C-alpha positions as CSV (number, residue, x, y, z in Angstrom):
1,M,-6.9,-12.8,17.1
2,K,-4.6,-11.0,14.6
3,M,-5.1,-7.6,13.2
4,N,-5.6,-8.9,9.7
5,D,-8.6,-10.9,10.9
6,F,-10.5,-7.6,11.0
7,L,-8.4,-4.8,9.5
8,C,-9.3,-4.3,5.8
9,S,-6.0,-3.7,4.0
10,K,-7.8,-1.6,1.3
11,A,-9.2,0.7,4.0
12,V,-6.0,2.4,5.3
13,S,-5.0,6.0,4.9
14,A,-1.6,7.5,5.8
15,D,-3.0,11.1,5.5
16,L,-6.5,11.8,6.8
17,K,-7.6,15.3,5.9
18,A,-10.5,15.8,8.3
19,T,-10.1,18.2,11.2
20,T,-13.1,17.3,13.4
21,K,-14.3,14.2,15.2
22,E,-17.3,13.7,12.9
23,G,-15.1,14.5,9.8
24,V,-12.6,11.8,10.8
25,I,-15.4,9.2,11.3
26,K,-16.9,10.1,7.9
27,E,-13.5,9.8,6.2
28,L,-12.8,6.5,7.8
29,V,-16.3,5.2,6.8
30,D,-15.6,6.3,3.3
31,L,-12.4,4.1,3.3
32,L,-14.6,1.1,4.1
33,I,-17.1,2.1,1.4
34,D,-14.3,2.4,-1.1
35,A,-13.1,-1.0,-0.1
36,D,-16.6,-2.4,-0.8
37,V,-17.1,-3.4,2.9
38,F,-20.6,-1.9,2.7
39,E,-22.9,0.0,0.4
40,K,-22.5,3.8,0.0
41,N,-26.2,4.2,0.9
42,H,-25.4,2.8,4.4
43,K,-22.9,5.6,5.2
44,N,-25.3,7.8,7.2
45,K,-26.6,4.8,9.3
46,V,-23.0,3.7,10.0
47,V,-21.8,7.3,10.9
48,E,-24.9,7.7,13.2
49,A,-24.0,4.5,15.0
50,L,-20.4,5.6,15.5
51,M,-21.4,9.1,16.6
52,A,-24.0,7.7,19.1
53,R,-21.2,5.6,20.6
54,E,-19.0,8.8,20.8
55,A,-21.9,10.6,22.6
56,L,-21.6,8.0,25.4
57,G,-18.0,8.9,25.9
58,S,-15.0,9.6,23.7
59,T,-13.2,6.6,22.2
60,A,-10.0,8.6,22.2
61,I,-8.0,6.7,24.8
62,G,-5.0,9.1,25.1
63,Q,-1.4,8.9,23.7
64,G,-2.7,10.2,20.3
65,I,-5.0,7.2,19.8
66,A,-8.7,7.0,19.1
67,I,-10.7,3.7,18.5
68,P,-14.1,4.8,17.3
69,H,-16.3,1.7,17.2
70,G,-19.9,0.7,16.9
71,K,-22.4,-1.9,15.8
72,S,-24.6,-2.0,12.8
73,D,-26.7,-4.4,10.7
74,C,-24.8,-3.0,7.7
75,V,-21.9,-5.4,8.4
76,Q,-21.9,-9.2,8.5
77,K,-18.6,-9.6,10.3
78,L,-16.2,-7.4,12.3
79,V,-14.3,-5.0,10.1
80,G,-11.8,-2.3,10.8
81,C,-9.9,0.5,9.1
82,L,-7.0,2.6,10.0
83,G,-6.2,6.2,9.4
84,I,-3.4,8.5,10.4
85,S,-3.8,12.3,10.8
86,K,-0.6,14.2,10.3
87,Q,-1.9,17.4,12.1
88,G,-3.9,15.6,14.8
89,V,-7.6,16.1,15.7
90,D,-9.3,17.1,18.9
91,F,-11.2,13.9,19.7
92,D,-12.1,14.7,23.3
93,S,-9.3,12.5,24.5
94,L,-8.9,11.4,28.1
95,D,-5.5,13.2,28.3
96,G,-6.7,16.3,26.4
97,E,-4.2,15.7,23.6
98,P,-5.1,15.5,19.9
99,A,-5.5,12.1,18.3
100,Y,-3.3,11.0,15.3
101,I,-4.0,7.3,15.0
102,F,-7.5,6.2,14.3
103,F,-8.7,2.6,14.3
104,L,-12.3,2.3,13.4
105,L,-14.2,-0.9,14.1
106,M,-17.7,-1.9,13.0
107,A,-19.3,-5.1,14.3
108,P,-22.6,-6.8,13.6
109,I,-25.4,-5.9,16.1
110,D,-25.3,-9.3,17.8
111,S,-21.5,-9.5,18.0
112,A,-19.7,-9.2,21.4
113,G,-16.7,-11.5,21.6
114,P,-14.8,-10.6,18.4
115,H,-15.5,-6.9,18.9
116,L,-13.9,-6.9,22.4
117,K,-11.0,-9.1,21.3
118,A,-10.2,-6.6,18.5
119,L,-10.3,-3.7,20.9
120,A,-7.9,-5.5,23.2
121,R,-5.6,-6.4,20.3
122,I,-5.5,-2.8,19.1
123,S,-4.8,-1.5,22.6
124,R,-2.0,-4.0,23.0
125,L,-0.5,-3.1,19.7
126,L,-0.6,0.7,20.4
127,K,0.7,0.4,23.9
128,D,4.1,0.4,22.4
129,K,5.4,3.9,21.8
130,F,7.7,2.7,19.0
131,V,4.7,1.4,17.1
132,R,2.7,4.6,17.7
133,D,5.7,6.7,16.4
134,A,6.2,4.4,13.4
135,L,2.6,4.6,12.4
136,K,2.5,8.4,12.8
137,G,5.7,8.7,10.7
138,A,4.5,6.3,8.0
139,K,4.9,7.8,4.5
140,D,2.2,5.7,2.9
141,E,-0.4,3.0,3.3
142,K,2.1,0.3,2.3
143,M,4.4,1.3,5.2
144,I,1.4,1.3,7.6
145,L,0.5,-2.3,6.6
146,K,4.1,-3.4,6.9
147,I,4.3,-2.0,10.5
148,I,1.0,-3.8,11.4
149,E,2.2,-7.1,9.8
150,Q,5.6,-6.9,11.7
151,E,3.8,-6.3,15.0
152,N,1.3,-9.1,14.3
153,A,4.2,-11.5,13.9
154,R,5.9,-10.2,17.0
155,L,2.8,-10.3,19.2
156,S,1.9,-13.8,17.9
157,S,5.3,-15.3,18.7
């Protein structure tokens, strides 16, 4: 599975403005709405699903990374978006550090395989400190997508 199998290229932000966990999730969901992934009237339902997952345990995995994810009948296939916070956000990370890189994933209710494969793919990509630093330092969305594309090619070869 490649990142562009699920990452919506129109739902990328190089400069998230939110300063709270829920704010980041809402801002990322707005990216998906703006990219026509789902209807605006589904926003609250999607945010609730993501916050319910966060209530089970933070999706911030450390090293400045959070992968909020959930399932909803608002999506027909696995979709993701990516946002970078320049200032960092307290996301209740395992290492106590703020999160800067946010990959949000939404999967259909009955989906298991693709959802887990995408989480593994993101984790593998972000294991590399060079990639994390490049994403954090990206000046714009185009640069973020270029970094992702280069890593896709490298990890696929």
